[in-house]
Residue, then its C-alpha position, 0 to 999 in steps of 0.5 A: g697896310v703900309i708894308l703889305l700893300p706894296i708887297t701885294i702890288l709887287g707880287m701881282f706885277l711879278g706874276g704877270f712878268l713871269i707869264k710874259k717872260f716865260k710865255l706860260h701856257i694855260t696848263e703851266m699857269a694852272k700849275f703855277a697858281c695851284i703851287t703858289f696857293i698851296v705854299a701860301y697855305l702851308l706858310n699860313l699854318l705857321y701863324f699858330t706858332c705866333s703866341c701872345e699870352v692872355l692879359q692878366v686881369a685880377g679876378l678874371t684871368a689871374p687871382y689877386s695874389g698874382l701867383k697862378h692862373l685861375s682855372s675858370p675865367k668866370n670869377s668875381f672881381m671882388a676880394s677881401c682887399n677891395a670889399d669895402c671900396s664899393c667898386k662898380l662892376d660896369q666900369w672899365d678904366p684899367v690900371c697896371g699894378d707893379n706886380g704885373i697884374t691889370y685891375m679893372t679900375a683903381c678901385f678894384a686894386g684897392c688904391k687910396s690915393s693918386t698923383g699926376m694927371g692923364k696918362n701919367m697918373v699913378f695910384h698909391n697905397c693899393s691894398c690889392v697890389k703886392g710885389q715890386v716889379y716895375g720900380l714904382g714902389n710898393s703897392s702902386a699902379l699906373l693908369g692903363q693895361c700892363q704890357r705883354e712882352s711876348c706879344t711885342k716879341a712875336f709881332p715882328y715874326f708875325l709881320a714877316l710871315q704875313t708879308a711872305c704869305a701876301f707876296i706868294l698869294a699875289l704872285g699866283g693871283t695874276p695867273t688865276y685871272m689869266i686862266m679865266f680869260r684864256s679858258v672862256s670864249p671871247d663873248l663870255k669874258s665879261f660875264a665870267v668876270g662878273i660871275e667870279t666877282l659875284g661868287g667872291r662877294v656872296l661866298g666871302g665878302l658878305p657873310a664872312p664878317i657875320y660868322f667871323g664876328a660870331l666866333i670871335d665874340e665867343t672868345c670874349l672874357k669881359w664885355g663892356t656895358k653901355n651907358c644906356g644899358g646892354s652889352g658894349s664892346c669886348r674889354v678882354y679876349d681869351t687870346k689863345a682861344f681867339r687865335n685858335v678860332y680865327l686861324g682855324l677857320i681861315a685854315g679850314l676855308r683855305a683847305g677847301c680852296c686848295l682842293l678846288y685849285i687842285v681840281l681846277s689844275v687837273l681839269i685844265m690839264k685834261r682839257f688843254k693837254 
């Protein structure tokens, strides 16, 4: 928000400045708005290259050995190393083993003791943890999920791409409104603005959280449990499926918008040529 808000404002003002500077006709504004939206759409497709690996959770997305991915995410969290620990499946207090694998709780990691308090708590003698990656000593685990390096590395590129898309979309936003004001008779301008706002709310603002949320929920690998019973919030997502579903839906919706922009441009050029 700190980065995108100024960029969006700059794009809107620059779009208005270009209209005034070059005294664009309504047909030229239609072409300008159409081109900016198509360019932003093409840039939006580059989001698919920003990948982030799935969180490696023992028994869910990775085996307890930590050597390879499981073929199916629906696996038991119980293993021979924690079979005698009587761990509760409805608890989620993850720890990061020094083998780079996240465990649902210290109990599922087979930890026998701990030192420190709060965020600095370290668990020792963890029978399910093998290897020595983070220099914590053999069979140790830290409180919290393991960090994913690819996510941290990809974030700056993602943010730069998002900034470019927001700027280009804002650049064509002002011409789009000016097209509406110049193509509608004066006595219908306020009505046109109301219809445009209503259409945006009915087609986008109101139903979008419902169908986006439903698709995102389908990519959840591990649901939390409420104290009173029932499903809580999602603990772990399949990030690859999340990315494909989320970005794929956006790409599909914007493809329809591109088509409508092209139709609008053609109609305006025929009407005002």
